[in-house]
C-alpha positions as CSV (number, residue, x, y, z in Angstrom):
1,X,156.2,95.5,111.9
2,X,156.7,91.7,111.9
3,X,154.4,90.3,109.2
4,X,152.9,87.7,111.5
5,X,152.2,90.3,114.1
6,X,150.7,92.6,111.4
7,X,148.4,89.9,110.2
8,X,147.3,89.0,113.7
9,X,146.7,92.6,114.7
10,X,144.8,93.3,111.5
11,X,142.7,90.2,112.0
12,X,141.9,91.3,115.6
13,X,140.9,94.7,114.4
14,X,138.6,93.3,111.7
15,X,137.0,90.9,114.3
16,X,136.4,93.8,116.7
17,X,135.0,95.9,113.9
18,X,132.4,93.4,112.9
19,X,131.6,92.5,116.5
20,X,131.0,96.2,117.4
21,X,129.1,97.0,114.2
22,X,126.8,94.0,114.4
23,X,125.8,95.0,117.9
24,X,125.8,98.8,117.3
25,X,123.2,100.2,119.7
26,X,120.0,101.3,117.9
27,X,118.6,104.7,118.9
28,X,115.7,106.8,117.8
29,X,116.5,109.5,115.3
30,X,113.9,112.2,116.1
31,X,110.3,111.9,117.4
32,X,107.8,109.3,116.0
33,X,105.7,110.7,113.2
34,X,102.2,109.7,112.0
35,X,102.5,107.5,108.8
36,X,98.8,106.5,108.3
37,X,95.6,107.8,109.8
38,X,91.9,108.0,109.1
39,X,89.1,109.7,111.0
40,X,86.7,106.8,110.9
41,X,89.1,103.8,111.3
42,X,91.5,102.8,114.0
43,X,94.5,101.1,112.4
44,X,96.8,98.6,114.0
45,X,99.5,95.9,113.6
46,X,101.7,97.3,110.8
47,X,103.9,94.7,109.0
48,X,106.6,95.6,106.5
49,X,106.8,93.7,103.2
50,X,110.1,91.8,102.9
51,X,111.4,94.2,100.2
52,X,110.6,97.2,102.4
53,X,108.5,99.0,99.7
54,X,105.1,98.3,101.3
55,X,103.4,98.1,104.7
56,X,100.3,96.0,105.5
57,X,98.0,96.7,108.5
58,X,94.6,95.9,109.8
59,X,92.0,97.8,111.9
60,X,90.6,97.2,115.4
61,X,89.3,93.7,116.1
62,X,91.5,92.6,113.1
63,X,88.7,93.6,110.7
64,X,90.0,94.1,107.1
65,X,93.5,94.3,105.5
66,X,95.1,97.4,103.9
67,X,98.4,98.0,102.2
68,X,100.2,101.2,101.6
69,X,103.6,102.3,100.2
70,X,106.5,102.7,102.7
71,X,105.9,106.4,102.9
72,X,102.2,105.9,103.8
73,X,100.8,106.7,100.4
74,X,98.5,104.8,97.9
75,X,96.4,103.2,100.6
76,X,94.4,100.2,99.3
77,X,92.0,97.9,101.2
78,X,92.5,94.4,99.9
79,X,89.7,92.8,102.0
80,X,87.0,93.7,104.4
81,X,86.9,90.3,105.9
82,X,88.1,89.5,109.4
83,X,91.6,88.7,108.2
84,X,94.0,90.8,110.3
85,X,95.1,88.4,113.0
86,X,98.6,86.9,112.4
87,X,98.9,87.7,108.7
88,X,102.2,87.2,106.9
89,X,103.8,88.4,103.7
90,X,105.2,86.1,101.0
91,X,108.9,86.4,100.4
92,X,108.3,88.1,97.0
93,X,106.2,90.8,98.7
94,X,103.3,90.1,96.4
95,X,100.9,88.2,98.6
96,X,99.6,88.0,102.2
97,X,98.7,84.7,103.9
98,X,96.1,84.8,106.6
99,X,93.2,83.1,108.4
100,X,89.8,84.7,107.7
101,X,86.5,84.3,109.5
102,X,82.9,84.9,108.7
103,X,79.5,84.0,110.1
104,X,77.4,81.5,108.2
105,X,73.9,80.8,109.7
106,X,75.0,82.5,112.9
107,X,78.0,80.2,113.3
108,X,81.6,81.4,113.0
109,X,83.6,79.7,110.2
110,X,87.3,79.9,109.4
111,X,89.3,79.4,106.3
112,X,92.8,80.1,104.9
113,X,93.3,82.6,102.1
114,X,96.1,84.3,100.2
115,X,95.4,87.9,99.2
116,X,97.4,89.4,96.3
117,X,98.7,93.0,96.1
118,X,98.1,93.2,92.4
119,X,94.4,93.2,92.7
120,X,93.8,89.7,91.5
121,X,91.2,87.4,93.1
122,X,92.4,85.9,96.4
123,X,93.5,82.3,96.5
124,X,91.2,80.1,98.6
125,X,93.6,77.6,100.3
126,X,91.0,75.8,102.5
127,X,87.3,75.6,102.6
128,X,85.5,77.2,105.6
129,X,85.5,75.0,108.6
130,X,84.2,75.1,112.2
131,X,87.5,75.0,114.0
132,X,91.0,76.3,113.1
133,X,93.0,76.8,116.3
134,X,96.3,77.7,114.7
135,X,97.5,80.2,112.1
136,X,98.7,79.1,108.6
137,X,102.4,79.3,107.8
138,X,104.3,79.7,104.5
139,X,106.7,76.7,104.0
140,X,109.3,75.4,101.6
141,X,110.1,78.8,99.9
142,X,106.3,79.7,99.8
143,X,105.5,76.6,97.7
144,X,103.3,75.3,100.4
145,X,101.0,76.6,103.1
146,X,101.0,74.5,106.3
147,X,98.4,74.3,109.0
148,X,98.4,72.4,112.3
149,X,95.1,70.5,112.7
150,X,94.5,68.2,115.6
151,X,98.2,68.1,116.2
152,X,98.8,66.9,112.6
153,X,100.2,69.0,109.8
154,X,98.1,69.7,106.7
155,X,100.0,71.1,103.7
156,X,98.5,72.8,100.6
157,X,100.0,74.1,97.4
158,X,100.1,77.8,97.5
159,X,100.1,78.4,93.8
160,X,103.1,80.7,94.1
161,X,105.7,80.8,91.4
162,X,109.2,80.0,92.7
163,X,112.6,79.7,91.2
164,X,113.8,76.4,89.8
165,X,116.3,76.0,92.6
166,X,113.6,76.6,95.2
167,X,111.2,74.3,93.4
168,X,113.8,71.5,93.6
169,X,114.3,71.9,97.3
170,X,112.1,70.1,99.8
171,X,114.3,70.4,102.9
172,X,113.8,73.9,104.2
173,X,112.3,73.6,107.7
174,X,109.6,75.8,109.2
175,X,108.7,76.5,112.8
176,X,105.2,76.4,114.3
177,X,103.4,76.4,117.6
178,X,101.8,73.0,118.1
179,X,99.6,72.6,121.2
180,X,102.0,73.3,124.0
181,X,105.1,72.8,121.9
182,X,107.5,74.7,119.7
183,X,107.9,72.4,116.7
184,X,110.3,72.2,113.8
185,X,108.4,71.0,110.8
186,X,109.3,69.6,107.4
187,X,107.4,69.1,104.1
188,X,106.6,67.0,102.2
189,X,106.9,64.5,105.1
190,X,104.6,66.7,107.2
191,X,106.7,65.7,110.2
192,X,107.5,67.7,113.3
193,X,110.2,67.6,116.0
194,X,109.6,69.1,119.4
195,X,112.2,71.7,120.3
196,X,110.4,73.2,123.3
197,X,112.6,74.4,126.1
198,X,109.9,74.1,128.8
199,X,107.4,71.4,129.7
200,X,103.7,72.3,129.9
201,X,104.2,76.0,128.9
202,X,101.9,78.0,126.7
203,X,103.9,79.6,123.9
204,X,103.0,82.7,122.0
205,X,104.2,84.9,119.2
206,X,106.9,82.7,117.7
207,X,109.3,84.6,115.4
208,X,112.2,83.2,113.3
209,X,115.2,85.5,112.9
210,X,116.1,86.7,109.4
211,X,119.3,84.7,109.3
212,X,117.3,81.5,110.2
213,X,119.4,80.8,113.3
214,X,117.3,82.0,116.2
215,X,113.7,81.8,117.5
216,X,112.0,84.4,119.7
217,X,108.9,83.5,121.6
218,X,106.8,84.4,124.7
219,X,105.6,82.3,127.6
220,X,102.0,83.1,128.5
221,X,102.1,85.1,131.7
222,X,105.9,85.2,131.6
223,X,108.8,86.6,129.7
224,X,110.3,86.9,126.2
225,X,112.9,84.4,125.3
226,X,115.4,83.7,122.5
227,X,117.0,80.4,121.6
228,X,118.9,78.7,118.8
229,X,116.7,76.8,116.3
230,X,117.8,73.5,117.8
231,X,116.5,74.5,121.2
232,X,119.9,75.3,122.7
233,X,121.3,78.6,124.2
234,X,118.1,79.8,125.8
235,X,118.2,83.4,126.8
236,X,115.6,85.2,129.0
237,X,115.1,88.8,127.8
238,X,112.6,89.8,130.5
239,X,109.1,91.1,130.3
240,X,108.2,92.1,126.8
241,X,105.6,91.3,124.2
242,X,105.0,90.9,120.4
243,X,108.7,91.0,119.5
244,X,110.0,91.5,115.9
245,X,113.5,91.0,114.7
246,X,116.0,93.6,113.4
247,X,117.2,92.7,109.9
248,X,120.7,91.8,111.2
249,X,119.2,89.3,113.7
250,X,121.0,90.9,116.6
251,X,118.1,92.8,118.2
252,X,114.4,92.4,118.9
253,X,112.0,95.3,119.2
254,X,109.1,94.6,121.6
255,X,106.5,96.4,123.6
256,X,106.4,96.7,127.4
257,X,102.9,97.8,128.4
258,X,100.9,98.7,131.5
259,X,97.2,98.7,132.0
260,X,94.6,99.5,134.6
261,X,92.5,96.3,134.0
262,X,90.5,97.9,131.2
263,X,92.7,100.1,129.1
264,X,96.4,100.5,128.3
265,X,97.9,103.3,130.4
266,X,101.4,103.1,129.1
267,X,103.5,101.2,126.5
268,X,107.0,101.7,125.4
269,X,109.1,100.1,122.7
270,X,112.4,98.5,123.6
271,X,115.3,97.3,121.5
272,X,116.6,94.1,123.2
273,X,120.0,92.6,122.3
274,X,119.9,88.8,121.9
275,X,122.7,88.4,124.4
276,X,120.5,90.0,127.1
277,X,123.0,92.8,127.7
278,X,121.1,95.8,126.2
279,X,117.5,96.9,126.9
280,X,117.0,100.3,125.2
281,X,113.8,102.3,125.6
282,X,113.2,103.7,122.1
283,X,110.1,105.8,123.1
284,X,111.1,107.2,126.4
285,X,110.8,110.8,125.1
286,X,107.2,110.5,123.9
287,X,103.9,110.0,125.7
288,X,102.5,107.9,122.8
289,X,101.2,104.5,123.8
290,X,103.4,102.6,121.4
291,X,102.4,99.0,120.5
292,X,102.8,96.2,117.9
293,X,106.2,97.3,116.5
294,X,107.8,96.0,113.3
295,X,111.3,96.7,112.2
296,X,111.8,97.6,108.5
297,X,114.0,95.3,106.3
298,X,116.5,98.1,105.8
299,X,116.8,98.5,109.6
300,X,116.3,102.3,109.6
301,X,112.7,102.5,110.6
302,X,110.2,100.9,113.1
303,X,106.5,101.1,112.4
304,X,104.0,100.8,115.3
305,X,100.4,101.6,116.3
306,X,98.8,103.4,119.1
307,X,95.3,102.5,120.6
308,X,94.8,106.1,121.8
309,X,94.3,107.6,118.3
310,X,94.3,104.6,115.9
311,X,97.3,105.9,113.9
312,X,100.2,104.0,112.4
313,X,103.4,105.7,113.4
314,X,107.0,105.6,112.0
315,X,110.2,106.0,114.0
316,X,113.5,106.5,112.4
317,X,116.3,104.5,113.8
318,X,120.1,105.2,113.9
319,X,122.7,102.5,114.5
């Protein structure tokens, strides 16, 4: 074969291989299995640690936080406070950042705390205050915690140990919901840039892709969307909620639920390709009301909860 033709053909085959494998269709490998259960507690909202060795979760009404190993063992409650709404792992899988609430003199107060998996005392990031409409975010390689307050950014030292390279870097952006905006933020300048694709929309459940190139978000009363981090290439993925990214940043897993006005009557998990071409029902073969999914960092499992029985389930995934 002509050497030029050989190189061209080989290059095309390699390109096709990576194109196909990066969008290889995920499918369930067997039926979902119970990972974590308790007779007296309804668990919900499982979230994998970045290293895939642990899973964190809360209970109904976001009361308390627990961690367990990836196989559901060694369950530990790390707080009994109301701390389970919108919590997030640190990149070293050693800490969990969250907003907590408690009642003081019959008034609800809120604060930001970091809970540690090694059993050490939690880090109190802010004092308790009357109002905290947004969730805290890790920023700048976990060196800071940022909080939107009255449309301004507050930043706090997290106390986390980071590498010398990360400590020297102050240019890694973060992405937050700010009033009715999706905003790109920077520290230490505490500045933001509006990258919202729609005017006067209420945005929900903003998630950054693992490769840092895409944002997924919902519109209140509307659909799930994906766009580039600069606001370009907007893609409507249809009706779906509480999406989480696959580790290769090519798919989202999200729930599509139905209710009767009081209770959920049905909820399936779908794998949605970011090009809008694939919408795969992962739980079509089960009657479980599957909600709040999270894709494992290894890509081979999805954890989710079910309000019917209060269990955390695991579903094996094949690509």
